[in-house]
C-alpha positions, 0 to 999 in steps of 0.5 A: 500500500502506497500513496504515490505509485509510478507512472502517475507519481514519480516518487522513491517510495512508490518505486520501492513498492513496485521494485519489492513487489517485482522481487517477491513475485519472482520468488514465488509470492502472490503480491497485490499493490494498492494505491490511489485509484483502481481498487485503492483509495479515491481522492487526493494525496492529502486525503489518502491516509483516511480514504485508503482504510476501507478499500484496503480492509475490503481487499484484505478480506478478499485476498486473505494475505499472510502479510500486509505492508504499509509504506511511509506515514500515510499508512498510520490509520490503516495500520491501527485499523488492522491492529484492532482486528481479532484475526489479521495478517502480520502487519509490516510498516516500511518507514523510509525516514524519521520525520522528526529528523526531516523536520530538523533538516528544515533550517538554514544551510551555512558554512564558516559563518556564511549562510548559503541558503534558507528555507522558503515559506512552503518549507517553513509551513511544512515544519510547522504543520505537515511534519507534526502530522507525519510524525504522529502518523509515523508513530501510529504506524510503528506502534501498530506494526508487528515489524518496522522495516527501515532502508538503512541501519541509521534510519532503523536507529532513528525510528527506534528513538523517534517513533519508539518502534520496537521490532525493527529490521533493515531491508534496503531499497532495490533497483533494477526490476525492469529495464529503463530505456534512455530517452534523450533530453531534447535541449541537451542532445547536442551538449558536448560536456560531461556534467555533474548531475543532481536529481531530486526534489528541490528542497533545503535539506537536499543541500543544492546551495552547498553544491553551487558554492562548491562550483563557485570555488572551482570557478575561482580556480579556473575550473567551470564544469557544467551541472544539470539539475533534474527535479522541481520543488519549493526551493527552485526559485531560491536556487536560481537566485543562489546560482546567480549570486555565486556567479555560476548561473551559466554553468547550471541547467535547471531541467525540471521534472523529467521522465525515468528514461530522461533521467537514465539518459542524463545519468549515463552522460554525467561525470558523477551524480552529486548528492549534497544532502544534509539528511536522507533515508537511502536515496534511490537515485544513488542506486540508479546512478550506480546501476548506470555505471556512474560514481557518486559524490555524496554527503556522509549522512544518514544511510548514504555511507551504507551504499556509497563506499568512499574510495571504492564506488564514489567519494564521501564528504562532510555535509554542508562543506563546500571546500571538501565537496569542491575537492571531490568534484575536482578529483573526479574532474582530473581523473577520468580513469578513477571515475570509471573505476569507481563507477564500474565498482558501484555497478557491480555492487548494485547488481550483487546487493540491491537487485529486487530478488536479493532485496526480496530475499532479505525481506523474507529473512526479516519476516522469518526472523521476527516471526518464525511461525508465520501465517495468519493470526 
């Protein structure tokens, strides 16, 4: 069960629901996915946590699953409703982040006393109004669930601390359940440069201002690599202003929302994916870039170091540190052979550790370890 599912919504949560479902089916399980529309909830994303309850309960009665898994805080009311039933399936809640930590990440970005970026009005409203609701729903999910799943060990610890989750296991995100055909971005098809690439929702915690400040440091040293930014969000206008203020606007292309095929094309063309976040769970875009054979330059935060091996599959840097990030960018710029070596190592790591079938096996192990008897209760 998930509020956002491709292709209608481009979201990491929805992508992971489908990737895991693919792996479980390949391992012989019967899987049904509910979202908005069809047999699922009617209405908007905002009303989904309430509207999914009755349709999901009807499908549980008809389908009689051994396990029901909710994804993210949107499953809070449904989890409580399932918990109250006398006879019910095992209830699993997959929580990608702690919204307490995400709320803390809505703050100014700064380096050495200089403010690099500030949250906008929408982000401040998120901190004041939406985040408390998501925290309450997340805690409800964790309390009702028999087992909570987290995408990284760091996130698991956050959920134990912030949501008081009792039984928590780590099941990482998956990548590669189906082929994605690269689709050229028309306005960039003739571009000759190999850019750095950022992909994600444009919000303060993604740290894009830190990346722009790092580019400005390289520009001061006579280096002017290009940056492609794929994504949209409440912080878009502020990032355009920051690029102009830092003197790197002519190096940066803001490309907006793009299809999966266009993202894959950009990943294959880029020098490296850059993830300068100050908070994350386990970003799917990292796995996608590694699957495309590209190295990753990322902040050493949250679950990222569990995926990106510094010196092996990419570069890890301190968050909110433009000089350190600029140094990593320059290393990738100056050493194409090292860039290729780390990209190839990352590709092998994704194939070995993060394919849907492998992740489905880890999911099975988590269920069996927590509840060796299995079956209905």
